[in-house]
C-alpha positions in Angstrom: 32.1 8.9 69.5 35.2 7.2 70.9 38.7 8.9 70.6 41.0 6.4 69.0 44.2 8.4 69.3 45.7 6.1 72.0 44.8 3.1 69.8 46.6 4.6 66.8 49.6 5.5 69.0 49.7 1.9 70.3 49.7 0.4 66.8 52.4 2.8 65.7 54.6 1.9 68.7 54.1 -1.9 68.1 54.9 -1.6 64.4 57.9 0.6 65.1 59.2 -2.1 67.6 58.5 -4.8 65.0 60.5 -2.9 62.4 63.3 -2.3 64.8 63.6 -6.0 65.7 63.4 -7.0 62.0 66.1 -4.4 61.1 68.4 -5.4 64.0 70.5 -7.6 61.8 69.5 -10.7 63.8 67.2 -12.5 61.3 65.7 -14.7 64.0 66.3 -13.4 67.5 65.7 -16.1 69.9 63.0 -15.4 72.6 63.5 -16.5 76.2 62.4 -20.0 76.9 58.6 -20.3 76.7 58.2 -17.0 74.9 57.3 -16.3 71.2 59.6 -15.1 68.5 58.8 -11.9 66.6 56.7 -13.5 63.9 54.7 -15.5 66.5 54.0 -12.3 68.5 52.9 -10.5 65.3 50.6 -13.4 64.2 49.0 -13.4 67.7 48.3 -9.7 67.4 46.9 -10.2 63.9 44.5 -12.9 65.2 43.5 -10.7 68.2 42.8 -7.9 65.7 40.7 -10.1 63.5 38.7 -11.3 66.5 38.2 -7.7 67.6 37.1 -6.5 64.1 34.6 -9.4 64.0 33.2 -8.5 67.4 32.9 -4.8 66.5 31.3 -5.6 63.2 28.8 -8.0 64.8 27.9 -5.4 67.4 27.4 -2.8 64.7 24.8 -5.1 63.0 22.9 -5.6 66.3 23.8 -9.3 66.3 24.7 -11.2 69.4 28.5 -11.5 69.7 31.2 -12.9 71.9 34.9 -12.3 72.4 37.2 -15.2 73.0 41.0 -15.0 72.5 41.8 -18.7 72.7 42.3 -19.0 68.9 45.0 -16.3 69.2 46.9 -18.6 71.6 46.8 -21.7 69.4 50.3 -22.6 68.1 49.0 -24.2 64.9 46.8 -21.2 64.1 49.7 -18.8 64.8 52.0 -20.7 62.5 49.3 -20.8 59.8 48.8 -17.0 60.0 52.5 -16.5 59.6 52.5 -18.6 56.5 49.4 -17.0 55.0 50.7 -13.5 55.7 54.0 -14.3 54.1 56.2 -13.8 57.1 57.2 -10.7 59.1 56.6 -8.0 56.5 53.2 -9.4 55.6 52.2 -9.6 59.2 53.3 -6.0 59.8 51.3 -4.8 56.8 48.3 -6.8 58.0 48.5 -5.3 61.5 48.8 -1.8 60.1 45.7 -2.2 58.0 43.8 -3.9 60.8 44.8 -1.1 63.1 43.4 1.4 60.6 40.2 -0.5 60.4 39.8 -0.7 64.2 40.5 3.0 64.6 37.8 3.7 62.1 35.3 1.1 63.3 35.9 1.8 67.0 35.8 5.6 66.5 33.4 7.5 64.4 31.4 4.5 63.1 30.0 3.3 66.4 27.3 5.0 68.5 27.6 5.3 72.2 24.9 2.6 72.6 27.0 0.2 70.4 30.2 1.0 72.3 28.3 0.2 75.5 27.2 -3.2 74.2 28.0 -5.9 76.8 30.0 -8.7 75.2 30.5 -12.1 76.8 34.3 -12.2 77.0 36.9 -14.9 77.7 40.5 -13.7 77.8 43.2 -16.2 78.7 47.0 -15.8 79.2 49.4 -18.5 80.1 46.5 -21.0 80.7 44.9 -18.6 83.2 41.5 -16.9 82.7 42.1 -13.2 83.1 38.5 -12.2 82.2 35.4 -14.4 82.0 32.5 -11.9 82.2 30.5 -9.3 80.3 32.7 -6.5 79.0 31.5 -3.3 77.3 32.7 -3.2 73.6 34.5 0.0 74.3 36.6 -1.7 76.9 37.7 -4.4 74.5 38.9 -1.6 72.1 40.6 0.4 74.8 42.1 -2.8 76.2 44.0 -3.1 73.0 45.5 0.4 73.4 46.2 0.2 77.1 47.3 -3.5 77.7 47.5 -5.8 74.7 49.5 -3.8 72.2 51.9 -2.2 74.7 52.5 -5.6 76.3 53.5 -7.1 72.9 55.5 -4.0 72.0 57.6 -4.7 75.1 57.8 -8.3 74.3 59.1 -7.5 70.8 61.7 -5.0 72.2 62.9 -7.7 74.6 64.1 -9.7 71.6 66.7 -7.1 70.7 70.3 -8.0 71.4 
């Protein structure tokens, strides 16, 4: 069984940062040139979460699965998710619930063999392939806690005046 304490903590920190930015009084803090605003960051995280939940669920059924973050970088999809979620508060609620699901799915639900499932993975950032190889499912989950969520937490906090 995988310990998801770090993942829960990373979600908590991200959601606290998102609330701090939302409550800062600046309704639409402008990001630096080429960066995302708060809603776009949250929509990206929600899409990454949905992709991860899909991958974890597929692995739990024994089905072949892949992990590809390109959809989470697509501007049209990000804007669509913002609209579907109803904006910032809806995105934060969605991420909170997705975090709860991933902590449950990635923790007590999966066996060690499932966590060791090798997943063909493609991770891009700024048009650069960071990962294009087989990755154990457990590393995709811990990557959220160690890299993805903390990185976006910092990105959110950088929007504060």
